[in-house]
N, CA and C of each residue as an Amber inpcrd file, in Angstrom:
protein
   282
 -99.7500000  -8.1620000 -46.8980000 -99.6120000  -9.2000000 -47.6720000
 -97.9080000  -9.6000000 -47.6810000 -97.3950000 -10.6540000 -47.4950000
 -95.9930000 -10.8790000 -47.5140000 -95.6590000 -11.5290000 -48.9790000
 -94.7270000 -10.9200000 -49.0070000 -94.1400000 -11.3750000 -50.5800000
 -93.5870000 -12.5150000 -50.5150000 -93.6680000 -13.4410000 -51.6120000
 -92.8790000 -14.7140000 -51.6580000 -91.4650000 -14.8230000 -51.6670000
 -90.9400000 -13.5860000 -52.0940000 -89.3690000 -13.3730000 -52.1140000
 -88.8880000 -13.4580000 -50.9120000 -89.5890000 -12.4830000 -49.8170000
 -89.1720000 -12.4780000 -48.6310000 -89.3060000 -13.9540000 -47.8020000
 -90.3210000 -14.7770000 -48.2080000 -90.1870000 -15.9630000 -47.5670000
 -89.2110000 -16.8590000 -47.8750000 -88.7980000 -16.6220000 -49.1390000
 -87.5490000 -17.4840000 -49.6630000 -86.4420000 -17.1940000 -49.2660000
 -85.9280000 -15.9430000 -48.6170000 -84.6410000 -15.4750000 -48.1920000
 -84.3510000 -16.1200000 -46.9270000 -83.1010000 -16.5620000 -46.9690000
 -82.7030000 -17.3000000 -45.5400000 -81.6430000 -16.4110000 -44.9690000
 -82.0950000 -16.0530000 -43.5760000 -81.0130000 -15.1200000 -43.0770000
 -79.7750000 -15.5430000 -42.7440000 -78.8010000 -14.9620000 -42.8790000
 -77.3800000 -15.2890000 -42.4040000 -77.1280000 -15.1140000 -40.9810000
 -76.8650000 -15.8540000 -40.1440000 -76.5170000 -15.6110000 -38.6570000
 -74.9670000 -15.8650000 -38.4240000 -74.2590000 -14.6680000 -37.8550000
 -72.6770000 -14.9830000 -37.5360000 -72.5210000 -15.9350000 -36.6120000
 -71.2050000 -16.2740000 -36.2880000 -71.1480000 -17.1500000 -35.4660000
 -71.2300000 -16.6540000 -33.9400000 -71.9540000 -17.3990000 -32.9730000
 -72.4300000 -16.8710000 -31.5840000 -71.3350000 -17.1310000 -30.5950000
 -70.2910000 -18.2030000 -30.8760000 -69.2500000 -18.2680000 -30.0240000
 -69.4660000 -19.2800000 -28.8830000 -70.8550000 -20.0180000 -29.0920000
 -71.2830000 -21.0500000 -27.9410000 -70.6110000 -22.0020000 -27.6640000
 -69.7730000 -22.7000000 -28.8210000 -68.9850000 -23.8520000 -28.6000000
 -67.5590000 -23.4200000 -27.9160000 -66.6810000 -24.4260000 -27.6310000
 -65.3220000 -24.1710000 -26.9020000 -64.4750000 -24.9580000 -27.8300000
 -63.3410000 -24.1260000 -28.1290000 -62.3020000 -25.0740000 -28.8690000
 -60.8460000 -24.5010000 -28.1510000 -59.6370000 -25.2520000 -28.3490000
 -58.4720000 -24.9740000 -28.0650000 -57.8220000 -23.5140000 -28.6560000
 -58.5610000 -23.2830000 -29.6820000 -58.1850000 -21.8560000 -30.3130000
 -58.4130000 -20.7840000 -29.5060000 -59.7560000 -20.6510000 -28.7670000
 -59.8970000 -19.6700000 -27.9580000 -58.7920000 -19.2460000 -26.8820000
 -58.4600000 -19.8650000 -25.9020000 -57.5170000 -19.6690000 -24.9910000
 -56.1730000 -19.5020000 -25.6500000 -55.8180000 -20.1050000 -26.7870000
 -54.4290000 -19.8320000 -27.2780000 -54.4250000 -18.3780000 -27.8660000
 -55.5340000 -18.0350000 -28.6170000 -55.3630000 -16.5300000 -29.1680000
 -55.6150000 -15.6010000 -28.0170000 -56.3430000 -15.7930000 -26.9500000
 -56.3350000 -14.7670000 -25.7670000 -55.2140000 -14.6740000 -25.2370000
 -54.6870000 -15.5910000 -24.8180000 -53.3530000 -15.7390000 -23.9930000
 -52.1310000 -15.0910000 -24.9070000 -52.4010000 -15.2570000 -26.1150000
 -51.1970000 -14.6910000 -27.1230000 -51.5000000 -13.0770000 -27.1500000
 -53.0160000 -12.5830000 -27.1500000 -53.0600000 -11.1080000 -27.0400000
 -52.9030000 -10.5530000 -25.9050000 -52.9720000 -11.5180000 -24.9040000
 -52.6950000 -10.7230000 -23.2300000 -51.0650000 -10.6300000 -23.1400000
 -50.3720000 -11.6200000 -23.6410000 -48.9010000 -11.5560000 -23.6170000
 -48.4660000 -10.3280000 -24.2990000 -49.0220000 -10.2470000 -25.6980000
 -48.4700000  -9.1740000 -26.6740000 -48.6510000  -7.7590000 -25.9330000
 -50.0830000  -7.6130000 -25.2660000 -50.3610000  -6.4210000 -24.6240000
 -49.3160000  -6.1570000 -23.2220000 -49.0120000  -7.2880000 -22.7250000
 -48.0380000  -7.1350000 -21.5170000 -46.8010000  -6.5900000 -21.7250000
 -46.4090000  -6.9190000 -23.1330000 -45.0950000  -6.4930000 -23.6910000
 -45.1490000  -5.2190000 -24.0270000 -46.2160000  -4.6450000 -24.4850000
 -46.5520000  -3.2350000 -25.3190000 -46.9300000  -2.3410000 -24.1540000
 -47.6760000  -2.4690000 -23.5190000 -48.7410000  -1.5600000 -22.8700000
 -47.7220000  -0.8620000 -21.7250000 -47.0490000  -1.7020000 -20.8780000
 -46.0090000  -1.0670000 -19.7940000 -45.1630000  -0.1400000 -20.2760000
 -44.9630000   0.0400000 -21.7190000 -43.8720000   0.9090000 -22.3310000
 -44.4570000   2.1570000 -22.7360000 -45.8810000   2.0920000 -22.9860000
 -46.6150000   3.1610000 -23.2890000 -47.6310000   3.8930000 -22.3860000
 -47.6410000   3.5640000 -21.2810000 -48.3330000   3.9800000 -19.9980000
 -47.4800000   5.1010000 -19.4680000 -48.2990000   6.1610000 -19.2260000
 -47.3500000   7.5120000 -18.7910000 -46.7000000   7.0300000 -17.3370000
 -47.1910000   6.4470000 -16.5280000 -46.7750000   6.0360000 -15.1820000
 -46.8850000   4.6440000 -14.6710000 -46.0720000   3.6690000 -15.5550000
 -46.3020000   2.3620000 -15.3170000 -45.7020000   1.6490000 -14.1250000
 -44.9950000   2.7430000 -13.3780000 -44.3330000   2.0760000 -12.1080000
 -44.7080000   2.8160000 -10.8510000 -46.1750000   3.5250000 -10.9950000
 -46.4790000   3.8660000  -9.6320000 -47.2760000   2.9500000  -9.0110000
 -47.2680000   2.7360000  -7.6160000 -48.0200000   1.8180000  -6.8840000
 -47.0760000   0.4660000  -6.8400000 -47.7150000  -0.5210000  -6.1530000
 -46.9050000  -1.9830000  -5.9490000 -46.7660000  -2.7300000  -7.2880000
 -45.5990000  -3.2390000  -7.0670000 -45.1110000  -3.8810000  -8.3860000
 -45.6880000  -5.4030000  -8.4010000 -45.9090000  -5.5820000  -9.8760000
 -46.2320000  -7.2760000  -9.9650000 -45.0100000  -8.0460000  -9.9130000
 -45.3670000  -9.1410000  -9.0620000 -44.1770000 -10.1080000  -9.1470000
 -43.9760000 -10.9800000 -10.0740000 -43.6640000 -10.4420000 -11.4400000
 -43.6440000 -11.3400000 -12.6130000 -42.1330000 -11.8720000 -12.9430000
 -42.0880000 -12.9410000 -13.5730000 -40.7540000 -13.4230000 -14.1170000
 -40.2940000 -12.3750000 -15.1140000 -39.0050000 -12.3790000 -15.2150000
 -38.1870000 -11.5420000 -16.1760000 -38.6520000 -10.0760000 -16.0900000
 -38.2720000  -9.3600000 -15.0650000 -39.0410000  -8.0780000 -14.9250000
 -38.4470000  -7.2460000 -16.1210000 -37.3050000  -7.5130000 -16.4540000
 -36.5310000  -6.5460000 -17.5750000 -37.5900000  -6.7530000 -18.9110000
 -37.9010000  -7.8640000 -19.1360000 -38.8420000  -8.0240000 -20.5690000
 -40.1200000  -7.4140000 -20.2740000 -40.9120000  -7.4780000 -19.3130000
 -42.1230000  -7.0430000 -18.9680000 -42.1250000  -5.4580000 -18.4240000
 -40.7230000  -4.7630000 -18.3320000 -40.7420000  -3.5410000 -17.8160000
 -41.2280000  -3.4240000 -16.4470000 -41.2580000  -4.3230000 -15.6600000
 -41.5050000  -4.4510000 -14.1020000 -42.7910000  -3.6940000 -13.8750000
 -44.0890000  -3.8670000 -14.3900000 -45.0240000  -3.1400000 -14.2900000
 -45.7360000  -2.9440000 -12.9300000 -46.5280000  -2.0540000 -12.5670000
 -47.1290000  -1.8280000 -11.3420000 -48.4390000  -2.7200000 -11.5110000
 -49.3130000  -2.9210000 -10.3060000 -50.3460000  -3.6350000 -10.3920000
 -51.5780000  -3.0180000 -11.3820000 -51.6200000  -1.7990000 -11.3220000
 -52.6680000  -1.1330000 -12.2790000 -52.3940000  -1.1810000 -13.7330000
 -51.0760000  -0.9970000 -14.0840000 -50.5410000  -1.2690000 -15.1570000
 -50.7810000  -2.7800000 -15.7520000 -50.5830000  -3.7830000 -14.9950000
 -50.7030000  -5.1080000 -15.2840000 -52.1640000  -5.4570000 -15.5470000
 -53.2580000  -4.8920000 -14.6900000 -54.6490000  -5.1030000 -15.0140000
 -54.8950000  -4.4700000 -16.2890000 -54.6820000  -3.3370000 -16.4460000
 -54.9400000  -2.6270000 -17.8810000 -54.3130000  -3.4310000 -18.9220000
 -53.3120000  -4.0750000 -18.9570000 -52.7490000  -4.8570000 -20.0240000
 -53.6880000  -6.1160000 -20.2490000 -53.9260000  -6.6330000 -19.1140000
 -54.8100000  -7.9720000 -19.0340000 -56.2540000  -7.5040000 -19.7500000
 -56.8570000  -6.4020000 -19.2130000 -58.0830000  -6.2230000 -19.8210000
 -57.9530000  -5.7940000 -21.3220000 -57.1040000  -5.0980000 -21.8450000
 -56.9980000  -4.8370000 -23.2790000 -56.5850000  -5.9460000 -24.1740000
 -55.6850000  -7.0260000 -23.3730000 -55.4630000  -8.0990000 -24.1070000
 -56.8830000  -8.9190000 -24.0600000 -57.6690000  -9.0680000 -23.3340000
 -58.9950000  -9.8970000 -23.3870000 -59.7090000  -9.4160000 -24.4560000
 -59.9490000  -7.8890000 -24.4140000 -60.5810000  -7.3280000 -25.4630000
 -60.0440000  -7.5340000 -26.9380000 -58.8610000  -7.3790000 -27.0540000
 -58.2830000  -7.7400000 -28.1110000 -58.1750000  -9.0820000 -28.7610000
 -58.2890000 -10.1860000 -27.6420000 -58.3090000 -11.5160000 -27.9690000
 -59.3580000 -11.9790000 -28.4440000 -60.5700000 -11.5900000 -27.4860000
 -61.8330000 -11.9580000 -27.8390000 -62.4390000 -11.5130000 -29.2320000
 -62.0390000 -10.1820000 -29.4640000 -62.3680000  -9.4990000 -30.8270000
 -61.6960000 -10.3410000 -31.9270000 -60.3100000 -10.6980000 -31.9630000
 -59.7600000 -11.1820000 -32.9150000 -60.3470000 -12.7210000 -33.0090000
 -60.7330000 -13.4210000 -31.9920000 -61.1770000 -14.8760000 -32.1300000
 -62.5240000 -14.6650000 -32.8410000 -63.5100000 -13.9180000 -32.4630000
 -64.6800000 -13.6690000 -33.0100000 -64.5570000 -13.3190000 -34.4660000
 -63.6860000 -12.5230000 -34.7990000 -63.5290000 -12.0480000 -36.1450000
 -62.8560000 -13.1960000 -36.9140000 -61.9940000 -13.9340000 -36.4310000
 -61.6680000 -14.9090000 -37.3230000 -62.4250000 -16.1020000 -37.4870000
 -63.3670000 -16.4590000 -36.3690000 -64.4120000 -17.5760000 -36.7260000
 -65.7250000 -16.8870000 -37.5960000 -65.8080000 -15.6750000 -37.4780000
 -66.7810000 -15.1170000 -38.5670000 -66.4520000 -15.0050000 -39.8270000
 -65.4220000 -14.8700000 -40.1200000 -64.8320000 -15.1170000 -41.6360000
 -64.4860000 -16.7790000 -41.9240000 -64.8020000 -17.5800000 -40.9660000
 -64.7120000 -18.9880000 -41.1750000 -63.0610000 -19.4030000 -41.4030000
 -62.2780000 -18.5100000 -40.7620000 -60.8540000 -18.8710000 -40.7340000
 -60.5630000 -20.0320000 -39.8980000 -61.4000000 -20.0910000 -38.5450000
 -61.1110000 -20.9450000 -37.5500000 -62.5450000 -21.8240000 -37.5390000
 -62.1660000 -23.0160000 -37.4420000 -63.3400000 -23.8530000 -37.3890000
 -63.9630000 -24.0770000 -36.0010000 -65.0770000 -23.9090000 -35.8310000
 -65.7360000 -23.9440000 -34.5450000 -66.2930000 -25.1600000 -34.1780000
């Protein structure tokens, strides 16, 4: 037998991220740039291998291809997490 209180409860569903807005790429690009500024300075061997032809090599610490890919992967993970977190707390309108 199902209780009537269980039928009256309405489940809350978090934001699924199905829509698209301009805030998504802005947050992810910002997170990627932040990671590109930080990660080449904390990786043990950031200059091993072929270098990325980035503008302003002194700003980005002239990273190798592997360091660049690691920074972009971390930036995407942080950016997606930040966007989903901000939309889940209803800070960003979807």
